[in-house]
C-alpha positions as CSV (number, residue, x, y, z in Angstrom):
1,X,7.8,-7.4,8.0
2,X,4.7,-5.6,9.2
3,X,1.8,-5.1,6.7
4,X,-1.3,-3.2,7.1
5,X,-4.5,-3.9,5.9
6,X,-6.6,-0.5,4.9
7,X,-8.6,-2.5,2.3
8,X,-11.7,-4.6,3.5
9,X,-10.6,-8.2,3.7
10,X,-13.7,-9.3,1.8
11,X,-12.5,-8.0,-1.4
12,X,-9.9,-10.5,-3.1
13,X,-7.1,-8.2,-3.0
14,X,-6.7,-8.0,0.7
15,X,-7.9,-11.6,1.0
16,X,-5.2,-12.5,-1.0
17,X,-2.4,-10.1,0.4
18,X,-3.7,-11.4,4.1
19,X,-3.1,-15.5,3.1
20,X,0.1,-14.3,1.6
21,X,1.5,-12.5,4.9
22,X,0.4,-15.5,7.0
23,X,2.0,-17.9,5.1
24,X,5.4,-15.7,4.7
25,X,4.7,-15.5,8.8
26,X,4.8,-11.6,8.6
27,X,3.0,-9.2,11.1
28,X,-0.4,-8.0,10.2
29,X,-1.6,-4.8,11.1
30,X,-5.5,-5.2,10.6
31,X,-7.9,-2.0,10.5
32,X,-11.7,-2.5,11.9
33,X,-12.8,0.2,9.1
34,X,-11.0,2.4,7.0
35,X,-9.8,5.8,8.6
36,X,-7.7,7.8,6.5
37,X,-6.0,9.4,9.7
38,X,-6.0,6.3,11.8
39,X,-4.4,4.3,8.6
40,X,-1.4,7.1,8.7
41,X,-0.9,6.8,12.4
42,X,-0.9,3.2,12.2
43,X,2.0,3.2,9.3
44,X,4.1,5.5,11.9
45,X,3.4,3.5,14.9
46,X,3.7,0.1,13.8
47,X,6.7,0.9,11.3
48,X,4.2,-0.4,8.4
49,X,6.7,-2.1,5.5
50,X,4.1,-3.1,3.1
51,X,0.9,-1.2,2.4
52,X,-1.8,-2.7,0.1
53,X,-3.9,-0.2,-1.4
54,X,-5.4,1.5,-4.8
55,X,-4.6,4.2,-6.7
56,X,-7.1,6.8,-5.0
57,X,-5.5,5.9,-1.7
58,X,-1.9,6.9,-2.7
59,X,-3.7,10.0,-4.1
60,X,-5.1,11.0,-0.6
61,X,-1.7,10.5,0.8
62,X,0.0,12.8,-1.6
63,X,-2.3,15.4,-1.0
64,X,-2.5,15.4,2.7
65,X,-1.2,17.7,4.9
66,X,-1.6,15.4,7.6
67,X,0.4,12.8,5.2
68,X,3.5,15.2,4.9
69,X,4.0,15.7,8.5
70,X,4.0,11.7,9.2
71,X,7.2,9.8,9.3
72,X,6.8,7.0,6.5
73,X,10.8,5.7,6.6
74,X,9.5,2.3,7.2
75,X,7.7,1.9,4.3
76,X,9.5,0.1,1.5
77,X,6.4,-1.2,-0.4
78,X,3.3,0.0,-1.6
79,X,1.4,-2.9,-3.4
80,X,-1.3,-1.5,-6.0
81,X,-4.0,-2.9,-7.4
82,X,-7.5,-2.1,-9.3
83,X,-5.9,0.6,-11.6
84,X,-3.2,2.1,-13.0
85,X,-1.4,4.6,-11.0
86,X,-0.6,7.9,-12.5
87,X,3.0,9.4,-13.3
88,X,2.5,12.4,-11.0
89,X,1.6,10.2,-8.3
90,X,4.4,8.1,-8.4
91,X,6.7,10.8,-8.6
92,X,5.3,12.9,-5.7
93,X,5.7,9.6,-3.6
94,X,9.2,9.5,-5.0
95,X,9.8,12.8,-3.2
96,X,8.5,11.6,0.1
97,X,11.2,9.0,0.3
98,X,9.0,5.9,-0.8
99,X,11.3,3.4,-2.7
100,X,9.3,0.7,-4.5
101,X,5.8,0.4,-6.1
102,X,4.1,-2.7,-7.0
103,X,1.8,-2.4,-9.6
104,X,-0.2,-5.8,-10.0
105,X,-2.2,-6.5,-13.1
106,X,-4.4,-9.4,-13.7
107,X,-7.9,-10.3,-13.4
108,X,-9.7,-9.4,-10.0
109,X,-12.5,-11.8,-9.8
110,X,-10.0,-14.9,-9.8
111,X,-6.9,-13.4,-7.8
112,X,-4.7,-14.2,-10.6
113,X,-2.2,-11.9,-11.0
114,X,-0.7,-11.9,-14.5
115,X,2.0,-9.3,-14.5
116,X,3.5,-7.5,-11.4
117,X,5.2,-4.4,-12.3
118,X,7.8,-3.0,-9.7
119,X,8.9,0.5,-10.2
120,X,11.9,1.9,-8.5
121,X,11.7,4.9,-7.2
122,X,15.0,7.4,-7.7
123,X,15.2,10.7,-5.9
């Protein structure tokens, strides 16, 4: 599974996701610094299957004209942390062809995830 890391690795959420992908021997696609257009190109170019992020990232993806032109058919899971995701954003992602969103709820400072909610999107 190819995992893109648009988040800073000094943040515990991104660091734990990176450790998980190394343990699972997945392919990591790190970003030197966040650039929205570069992230969209990387998802398409490297056939990213897992994208960890925060709700503002998904809101930007649903509103971006460039994101609508990109092929995200490889993207299977978006792993969200930090805040709840709004229903209308999830519905817009469903229309874009995304299959699953993982919402991680927990204590970010200790990287303890208390609950993971999988939202299966149906078109």
